VMD Tcl script that draws the C-alpha trace (Angstrom):
set ca {
  {0.32 0.51 -0.22}
  {1.10 3.58 -0.51}
  {1.70 5.94 2.61}
  {2.96 9.48 3.09}
  {6.75 9.83 5.01}
  {7.46 13.18 5.80}
  {10.79 14.82 3.81}
  {13.62 15.55 6.50}
  {13.13 18.68 4.85}
  {11.30 20.45 1.93}
  {13.09 21.66 -0.89}
  {13.84 25.28 -1.29}
  {13.48 25.05 -5.44}
  {10.88 23.11 -5.50}
  {9.03 24.73 -3.14}
  {8.72 27.95 -6.10}
  {8.69 25.93 -8.95}
  {5.54 24.29 -7.91}
  {3.01 26.88 -9.06}
  {4.96 26.52 -12.13}
  {4.54 22.84 -12.29}
  {0.79 22.97 -11.21}
  {0.18 25.68 -14.23}
  {1.67 22.74 -15.95}
  {-0.89 20.17 -14.92}
  {-3.58 22.62 -15.26}
  {-3.16 23.15 -19.06}
  {-2.52 19.02 -19.62}
  {-5.88 17.78 -18.10}
  {-7.60 21.36 -19.64}
  {-6.61 19.77 -23.30}
  {-8.02 16.17 -21.40}
  {-11.43 18.69 -21.34}
  {-10.96 20.26 -23.94}
  {-10.98 16.45 -26.20}
  {-13.36 15.36 -23.57}
  {-16.04 18.53 -24.80}
  {-15.26 17.50 -28.24}
  {-13.80 21.07 -29.07}
  {-10.41 21.51 -30.02}
  {-7.90 21.69 -27.78}
  {-5.63 24.12 -29.47}
  {-8.07 26.85 -30.20}
  {-9.44 25.75 -26.34}
  {-6.13 27.08 -25.35}
  {-5.48 29.61 -26.80}
  {-8.90 31.37 -25.95}
  {-7.37 30.93 -22.35}
  {-3.60 32.20 -23.00}
  {-3.19 34.40 -25.62}
  {-6.70 35.92 -26.12}
  {-5.93 37.86 -23.59}
  {-3.03 39.43 -24.52}
  {-2.88 39.94 -28.12}
  {-3.86 43.10 -28.44}
  {-3.91 46.38 -26.26}
  {-7.31 46.48 -25.76}
  {-7.07 42.93 -24.18}
  {-4.06 43.75 -21.94}
  {-6.39 46.85 -20.70}
  {-9.02 44.22 -20.23}
  {-6.64 41.83 -18.44}
  {-5.60 45.13 -16.35}
  {-9.19 45.29 -15.11}
  {-9.97 41.93 -13.91}
  {-5.81 41.72 -12.46}
  {-7.08 45.10 -10.20}
  {-9.46 43.71 -8.04}
  {-7.91 39.71 -7.74}
  {-4.84 41.66 -6.05}
  {-5.51 43.90 -4.25}
  {-7.52 41.36 -3.04}
  {-5.36 38.97 -1.83}
  {-2.53 41.58 -0.67}
  {-5.13 41.49 2.54}
  {-5.54 37.61 3.40}
  {-2.27 37.43 2.38}
  {-1.59 39.35 5.68}
  {-4.74 37.01 7.36}
  {-3.02 33.83 6.28}
  {0.64 34.65 7.13}
  {-1.19 35.71 10.42}
  {-2.98 31.90 10.89}
  {-6.09 33.50 10.28}
  {-8.24 32.02 7.57}
  {-10.86 34.64 6.21}
  {-12.32 33.40 3.96}
  {-15.22 36.03 3.51}
  {-13.17 38.83 1.19}
  {-16.52 38.37 -0.96}
  {-18.71 39.15 1.10}
  {-16.02 42.50 2.46}
  {-16.23 42.98 -1.37}
  {-19.75 43.45 -1.76}
  {-20.27 45.36 1.76}
  {-17.86 48.17 0.07}
  {-19.33 47.79 -2.71}
  {-22.66 48.25 -1.48}
  {-21.31 51.30 1.38}
  {-19.84 53.15 -1.91}
  {-22.18 52.81 -4.01}
  {-24.92 54.92 -1.19}
  {-22.04 57.26 -1.62}
  {-21.89 57.95 -5.59}
  {-25.66 57.88 -5.48}
  {-25.31 61.23 -2.96}
  {-23.71 62.80 -5.12}
  {-25.19 66.09 -7.52}
  {-24.72 68.12 -10.56}
  {-22.55 70.49 -8.04}
  {-20.88 68.27 -6.03}
  {-17.13 68.06 -7.30}
  {-14.85 65.57 -8.37}
  {-13.49 65.22 -4.41}
  {-16.02 62.47 -4.44}
  {-14.52 60.41 -5.54}
  {-12.07 60.13 -2.87}
  {-15.40 59.88 0.07}
  {-16.34 56.82 -2.34}
  {-12.92 54.82 -2.01}
  {-12.73 55.72 1.75}
  {-16.36 54.88 1.97}
  {-15.51 50.93 0.62}
  {-13.07 50.53 2.53}
  {-14.84 51.46 5.73}
  {-17.21 49.10 4.85}
  {-15.73 46.36 4.39}
  {-13.77 47.00 7.27}
  {-16.79 46.59 9.12}
  {-17.91 43.79 7.76}
  {-14.45 41.83 8.52}
  {-14.96 43.32 12.21}
  {-17.88 40.86 12.47}
  {-15.69 38.59 12.18}
  {-12.50 39.32 14.45}
  {-15.26 39.98 17.31}
  {-17.14 36.51 16.88}
  {-13.29 35.25 17.60}
  {-11.84 38.01 19.99}
  {-15.01 36.86 22.34}
  {-16.38 33.75 21.91}
  {-13.84 32.11 19.56}
  {-16.56 31.21 17.24}
  {-14.53 29.49 13.86}
  {-13.46 32.84 11.70}
  {-13.47 30.30 9.00}
  {-17.48 29.58 9.62}
  {-18.32 33.17 10.17}
  {-16.80 34.73 7.28}
  {-18.16 32.46 4.89}
  {-21.16 33.09 6.55}
  {-21.43 36.66 6.58}
  {-20.70 36.13 2.73}
  {-24.68 35.29 2.32}
  {-25.62 38.00 4.37}
  {-24.06 40.39 2.38}
  {-25.45 39.46 -1.09}
  {-29.35 39.46 0.79}
  {-28.09 43.03 1.40}
  {-27.07 43.91 -1.77}
  {-30.58 42.40 -3.37}
  {-32.81 43.97 -1.13}
  {-31.35 47.58 -1.52}
  {-31.28 47.02 -5.96}
  {-34.65 45.38 -5.53}
  {-36.10 47.91 -2.98}
  {-35.56 51.63 -1.51}
  {-32.37 52.09 -4.16}
  {-33.95 50.34 -7.80}
  {-33.99 52.74 -10.59}
  {-37.47 54.30 -11.34}
  {-36.42 54.01 -14.51}
  {-34.30 51.08 -15.21}
  {-37.57 49.15 -16.00}
  {-37.99 47.15 -13.53}
  {-33.92 45.74 -13.59}
  {-32.81 45.01 -10.11}
  {-30.02 48.18 -10.43}
  {-29.47 52.01 -8.87}
  {-28.96 54.02 -11.15}
  {-25.79 54.92 -12.85}
  {-23.76 57.11 -11.27}
  {-22.69 60.62 -11.89}
  {-19.60 60.92 -14.17}
  {-18.02 63.29 -11.41}
  {-18.17 59.85 -9.42}
  {-16.52 57.51 -12.25}
  {-12.86 55.90 -10.37}
  {-10.11 58.24 -12.70}
  {-8.96 55.73 -16.12}
  {-5.21 55.62 -16.62}
  {-5.58 56.31 -20.10}
  {-8.25 57.52 -22.95}
  {-10.00 54.86 -24.54}
  {-9.41 52.34 -21.59}
  {-11.08 50.66 -18.47}
  {-8.47 50.67 -16.69}
  {-8.72 52.86 -14.19}
  {-5.99 54.70 -11.34}
  {-7.25 51.02 -9.37}
  {-4.18 49.37 -11.05}
  {-1.53 51.66 -9.58}
  {-3.50 51.81 -6.29}
  {-2.38 47.73 -6.18}
  {0.77 47.74 -7.44}
  {1.30 49.90 -4.18}
  {-0.12 48.02 -2.14}
  {2.48 45.55 -3.44}
  {5.56 47.99 -2.67}
  {3.90 48.46 0.73}
  {2.57 45.16 2.00}
  {6.60 44.08 0.77}
  {7.66 46.30 3.47}
  {5.92 45.78 6.23}
  {5.66 42.19 5.93}
  {9.65 41.75 5.48}
  {11.49 45.19 6.89}
  {9.33 46.08 9.76}
  {8.95 45.10 13.69}
  {5.62 45.25 13.67}
  {5.31 42.92 10.09}
  {7.46 40.13 12.00}
  {5.01 40.21 14.99}
  {1.79 39.72 13.20}
  {3.02 36.84 11.89}
  {4.50 35.80 14.65}
  {1.26 36.58 17.24}
  {-0.46 35.04 14.05}
  {1.25 31.57 14.36}
  {2.91 31.20 17.66}
  {1.07 33.05 20.11}
  {2.84 31.23 23.09}
  {5.92 33.17 21.34}
  {4.24 36.26 20.48}
  {2.72 36.78 24.43}
  {6.74 35.69 25.32}
  {8.16 38.37 22.97}
  {5.42 40.87 24.38}
  {3.84 40.62 21.19}
  {-0.49 40.32 21.15}
  {-1.80 37.75 19.22}
  {-5.10 39.98 20.01}
  {-3.99 42.59 17.95}
  {-2.78 40.21 15.21}
  {-5.96 39.10 15.12}
  {-8.11 42.14 14.68}
  {-5.00 43.77 12.60}
  {-4.79 40.71 9.67}
  {-9.44 40.68 9.33}
  {-8.85 44.78 9.19}
  {-6.49 45.48 6.32}
  {-7.83 42.25 4.60}
  {-11.50 43.73 5.20}
  {-10.34 47.24 4.21}
  {-8.48 45.59 0.90}
  {-11.23 43.16 -0.06}
  {-13.83 47.20 0.57}
  {-11.27 49.20 -1.31}
  {-11.71 46.22 -3.94}
  {-15.46 46.62 -4.63}
  {-15.54 50.61 -4.27}
  {-12.84 50.29 -7.09}
  {-15.29 48.26 -9.19}
  {-18.68 49.60 -8.95}
  {-17.21 52.96 -9.03}
  {-14.83 51.89 -11.90}
  {-16.12 49.16 -15.06}
  {-19.75 48.39 -13.53}
  {-21.02 52.29 -13.17}
  {-23.87 50.94 -10.15}
  {-24.62 48.73 -8.55}
  {-25.90 45.97 -10.09}
  {-27.50 41.99 -8.75}
  {-23.53 41.14 -10.07}
  {-21.55 42.91 -8.68}
  {-20.42 39.35 -6.34}
  {-18.27 38.47 -9.03}
  {-16.22 35.76 -7.18}
  {-13.11 37.75 -7.11}
  {-12.56 36.87 -3.44}
  {-12.77 33.19 -3.57}
  {-10.52 33.10 -6.96}
  {-8.02 36.04 -4.74}
  {-8.09 33.13 -2.15}
  {-6.15 30.92 -5.05}
  {-4.30 34.18 -5.92}
  {-2.91 34.71 -2.60}
  {-1.93 31.14 -2.45}
  {-0.24 30.64 -5.94}
  {1.38 33.51 -5.76}
  {2.36 31.96 -2.46}
  {1.28 34.70 0.03}
  {3.80 36.11 -1.32}
  {3.28 40.71 -2.92}
  {6.00 39.68 -6.45}
  {4.54 36.30 -6.69}
  {0.65 37.01 -6.21}
  {0.80 40.28 -9.26}
  {2.01 37.08 -11.27}
  {-1.05 34.53 -10.10}
  {-3.50 37.49 -9.94}
  {-2.51 37.65 -13.57}
  {-2.57 34.37 -14.46}
  {-6.34 34.20 -12.76}
  {-7.28 36.29 -14.47}
  {-6.63 35.06 -18.05}
  {-9.02 32.49 -16.55}
  {-11.86 34.84 -16.09}
  {-11.47 36.26 -19.48}
  {-10.59 32.59 -21.12}
  {-14.35 31.73 -19.84}
  {-16.09 34.41 -21.22}
  {-14.46 33.87 -24.76}
  {-14.97 30.62 -24.12}
  {-18.79 30.62 -23.73}
  {-19.22 32.84 -26.86}
  {-16.49 31.76 -29.14}
  {-16.81 27.47 -28.08}
  {-20.17 27.09 -26.58}
  {-18.94 26.04 -23.76}
  {-20.56 26.59 -19.85}
  {-18.94 30.04 -18.45}
  {-18.63 28.10 -15.47}
  {-15.04 26.53 -17.50}
  {-13.38 29.27 -15.40}
  {-14.00 27.96 -12.17}
  {-12.86 24.13 -13.56}
  {-9.60 25.68 -13.97}
  {-9.62 27.80 -11.01}
  {-10.13 24.97 -8.65}
  {-7.94 22.57 -10.88}
  {-5.04 24.88 -10.59}
  {-5.80 25.17 -6.96}
  {-5.31 21.07 -6.35}
  {-2.59 20.93 -8.48}
  {-1.02 23.64 -6.55}
  {-2.11 21.31 -3.37}
  {-1.09 18.49 -5.13}
  {2.62 19.16 -5.67}
  {2.72 21.12 -2.05}
  {1.87 17.90 -0.37}
  {4.89 16.15 -2.50}
  {6.96 18.67 -1.75}
  {6.61 18.37 1.77}
  {6.07 14.05 1.75}
  {7.88 11.55 -0.31}
  {5.26 8.09 -1.64}
  {6.29 5.09 0.10}
  {5.16 2.15 -1.41}
  {4.92 -1.16 1.29}
  {3.70 -3.79 1.73}
  {0.81 -4.74 3.29}
  {2.42 -6.96 6.31}
  {4.50 -4.33 7.02}
  {1.98 -2.53 6.87}
  {-0.32 -4.54 9.63}
  {3.07 -4.26 11.75}
}
mol new
graphics top color blue
foreach p $ca { graphics top sphere $p radius 0.5 }
foreach p [lrange $ca 0 end-1] q [lrange $ca 1 end] { graphics top cylinder $p $q radius 0.2 }
display resetview
């Protein structure tokens, strides 16, 4: 029978190379999937890996998808490095979008461009407030943050549905569940004419630099990681595990809320029931494929964005379901987990007699 035997020491090379191996295995499985569906695998791979980068416009759309994924993943990296398992970034994204949308709806004809800053700050505050519910229940009642944060996603979705079907519904919107389109002065500034890429991309890249400095060049970042991974050692060193919990959840919630604000005041331009796009869940994969490292998450966010766009193109050009995006995301995650398992363990074959003994 097969058994797993711990390796004396994990390979440093494979700790960096296993995401690439996981991607290669995902591509091979994707080819088999296209063949099983009766589609040309070369055309299928082209849709996922070439179409999103073949033109300046395509690259711009890729960056539009990359921005929220990267921002959310940066916040989640703080959580996961602190051993705080925030699985509800999607809900924090939605509440951030609601808070930002509420401020955008207050804009009038005489409102200045300063409201853009208010919209962004409202989104951050909304995401932090939603994450604070998880932090409070974990801190006061030792509730499991995985379950709490995940269940709050569905609550956030219901809050959004209530607003767009009810008090915030556009009376001139032909009964569609959406708010009115936000006024022009609430629009997040774009980087260039003719493209939907906004300054959110610059904010995301600034977040990459800020997180790298925080994690690897500050005492606070070191304390944050120790406080979550080894509470006893943290207390001995004078670090607060409770502070690590609150910091991790508030930072990740604020990042998700920021992504929600940039999305509704940017590419979407209004609140609809389609605001929850799964970015909060996909960002978990982005964080782990990027090895919870700020630079690594840039590349994994781009890759995940290619899956999003490839899934949309596969639906329109190949007649495949849009859910293929989730299939590729899941394949990448599970192949990465398998590679990481083999990086930490050896597979040994032992006879049945030895196993019984």
